[in-house]
N, C-alpha and C positions, 0 to 999 in steps of 0.2 A: 531904100537903102540898101541895095549890093553890095555883099560879103563874096569878094574875091580870094581866090587860092592862095597866094599872098597874104593876105592877111592870117589866113586860118594857119600858114605854116608859121608865120612869126609868133605865134600866141603857142605856140607847142613846142618849140626851140627852148631848150634849156642853157642855161649859161654853161661856161666852160669849168666856173671856177666852184660850182656846185657838186666839186666829185665827193659821194659819200665811201668811205672804206667800210667795212665789215669783216668781221670776225664770228667766222661759224663755228662752232663748239659743237661736235656729235660722240654724245657720252649712252655709253655698251656697257650693259653686266647684267649678270644672271639674276642676281635678287636683287630685287628690286627697293629694300629699304637701305642696302648699300649706295644704291645708285643716287637714291632721293640726297640720302646725306653728301655723297659726293658734289652733284650739283646746288646743293645749298651752299657746300662750301666757296665753289668756283661763282655762284652768285655774290655772296658775303665781301668775297678778296674784290670782283669785278665794281663794287656798289662802293665798298670804302676809297676808290678810287676815282668816286662822281662820274664811273659812265656809264652812258646810255646802254640798258640790257632789254633785248626780247626774249620772253622767253620764263620759263621751261617748256618749250611743248611739247606734248608727249607724240612720238612717232609709237606706229603697230608695234605690236611685240612679235616678235617673231619664233614661231613655234617650229620646231625641228622636232618630226617624230621617227623614232624606230621600233621595228618589230621584229621580233627574238623566237624562233623555236626554245620551249622551253629542255626538248630532251630531245636529245643530239641524231638521234634515230630513227624513232620508230613513233611516236605519236607527233603525227605531222598537224592535229587540231589545235593541240595543247600551246601555245604562243603567247608570251608577255608583249608589253608595248610602255615603252619610254618614250619620253615626250624632252627637251632641252628647252627653257622659254628664254630668250632675248630682249630682253629689255631697253628701250634706247627714248635718249630725249635730246631735242636742241636747243640751244642757246646762241642768241644774238648779240655779238657786242657791236653798236653802232659807233664809231670814228675812235677806234681803242688808243689814248693815249700809250709812249713811249714804258712809262711806270706800269701802268695794267697787260701789259705782254709779258714785262720780266717779273710780276708778282704771280702770274699764271702761269709761267714755266717754272719759277722755282715752288711751285703747290705740291706736297706729298699728300696722293691720295690715295686711299684702302687699296690692295690687290684685286685681284679680279674685276677692275673698272678700267674699260678701253677708252684711251681719247682722240677724238680724232679733229684737228684744227686747220681754219681751213681762210686765207686772206683770200673776202671777195674785194 
C-alpha cells in the first residue's frame, strides 16, 4: 500500500483547540542560596494552585571577570582579579490559571533576586 503526501500531512497537523500557553520565569541572583530559596517559594506557590510545573532548570552561570592594577602608577605587574557570578534558573508553568498568575505577582522575594516573566 503506497502512502501519499496527503495522508502524511493529515497525521502531522495539530488541532486548533490544542493551544498550550506557558509562563516562562527566569530567575537571576548573585548568591545561589538566595536563588534556590526564591525558586522553591515560586514552585510551592505554583503547586499550591495545582499548576503543572517544569523545572527548575539550572542555566549556565554567567561569570564576569575584572582585572585591576594594585598600584596606581608604578607596578604594572601587580594586579588583582575580581569576578561576579550570576546564577540563573528557568521555570516553566504550563497552562497557568488566573489564580496562579495573581499569586505569583503578589509573591514577595528577597532583594537581589531578579525575575523575568514571559508568556509564550
